[in-house]
Kinemage of the C-alpha trace (Angstrom):
@kinemage 1
@onewidth
@group {chain A} dominant
@subgroup {mainchain}
@vectorlist {calphas} color= white
{ca met a 1} P 5.424 66.329 2.370
{ca phe a 2} L 3.529 68.483 0.567
{ca ala a 3} L 1.244 68.285 -2.719
{ca met a 4} L 0.726 71.519 -5.224
{ca lys a 5} L -2.772 71.451 -6.264
{ca arg a 6} L -2.355 73.699 -9.053
{ca gly a 7} L -3.561 73.020 -12.684
{ca ser a 8} L -1.602 73.692 -16.159
{ca gln a 9} L 1.147 76.463 -15.352
{ca gly a 10} L 1.089 77.346 -19.365
{ca thr a 11} L 0.292 75.742 -22.383
{ca met a 12} L 2.207 74.867 -25.696
{ca leu a 13} L 2.128 76.826 -28.571
{ca asn a 14} L 2.655 74.725 -31.939
{ca arg a 15} L 2.420 76.265 -35.159
{ca thr a 16} L 4.042 76.641 -39.207
{ca asp a 17} L 6.898 79.234 -39.426
{ca ser a 18} L 8.768 79.081 -42.476
{ca gly a 19} L 8.174 75.718 -43.707
{ca glu a 20} L 9.218 74.437 -40.456
{ca asn a 21} L 7.076 73.152 -37.526
{ca val a 22} L 8.019 74.762 -33.998
{ca ser a 23} L 6.314 74.273 -30.368
{ca ala a 24} L 6.966 76.888 -27.351
{ca tyr a 25} L 5.884 76.464 -24.085
{ca ile a 26} L 4.061 79.581 -22.641
{ca pro a 27} L 3.684 79.928 -19.150
{ca asn a 28} L 1.457 81.719 -17.026
{ca pro a 29} L 2.130 85.232 -15.964
{ca leu a 30} L 3.163 85.523 -12.129
{ca pro a 31} L 2.257 85.826 -9.545
{ca pro a 32} L 0.730 82.380 -10.072
{ca asn a 33} L -2.889 82.318 -9.130
{ca pro a 34} L -4.202 81.371 -6.342
{ca pro a 35} L -1.375 82.972 -4.748
{ca ile a 36} L 1.065 80.433 -2.741
{ca ser a 37} L -0.094 79.653 0.327
{ca trp a 38} L 2.974 79.758 2.618
{ca thr a 39} L 2.509 77.678 5.490
{ca pro a 40} L 5.058 76.319 8.253
{ca ser a 41} L 5.502 73.365 6.797
{ca leu a 42} L 6.150 75.186 3.434
{ca glu a 43} L 8.454 77.348 4.245
{ca lys a 44} L 10.539 74.980 6.017
{ca cys a 45} L 10.841 73.054 3.073
{ca tyr a 46} L 11.706 76.098 0.707
{ca asp a 47} L 14.445 77.206 3.848
{ca asp a 48} L 15.847 73.419 3.559
{ca ala a 49} L 15.951 73.420 0.112
{ca leu a 50} L 17.972 77.071 0.005
{ca val a 51} L 20.692 75.309 2.664
{ca trp a 52} L 21.119 72.678 -0.060
{ca leu a 53} L 21.648 74.777 -3.309
{ca gly a 54} L 24.016 76.470 -1.234
{ca arg a 55} L 25.797 73.375 -0.331
{ca leu a 56} L 25.714 72.186 -3.547
{ca asp a 57} L 27.053 75.635 -4.807
{ca thr a 58} L 29.990 75.301 -2.675
{ca val a 59} L 30.772 72.450 -3.037
{ca gly a 60} L 30.635 72.920 -7.147
{ca gly a 61} L 33.269 75.575 -6.196
{ca leu a 62} L 35.733 72.604 -5.060
{ca leu a 63} L 35.781 70.783 -8.353
{ca pro a 64} L 39.065 70.975 -10.546
{ca asp a 65} L 36.645 71.038 -14.137
{ca ala a 66} L 32.769 71.009 -12.999
{ca asp a 67} L 31.444 70.885 -16.813
{ca arg a 68} L 33.252 67.506 -16.991
{ca phe a 69} L 32.035 66.388 -14.234
{ca val a 70} L 28.383 66.842 -14.913
{ca tyr a 71} L 29.131 65.765 -18.583
{ca ser a 72} L 30.405 62.235 -16.530
């Protein structure tokens, strides 16, 4: 496996608007700096993740009511 060695990917902004406290997450602009280093092991993990997402999407299409399944 790999470990990402990156700092904060954004900041939290807290302010008061119309007497109500609100918070918002502001992500850093893309592309990330430093850029992602696509090593062969990271590419394999990425490809495997895409395959599993495709399988999950396929199985989700077989459910009669996906929303009810996720809710339970």
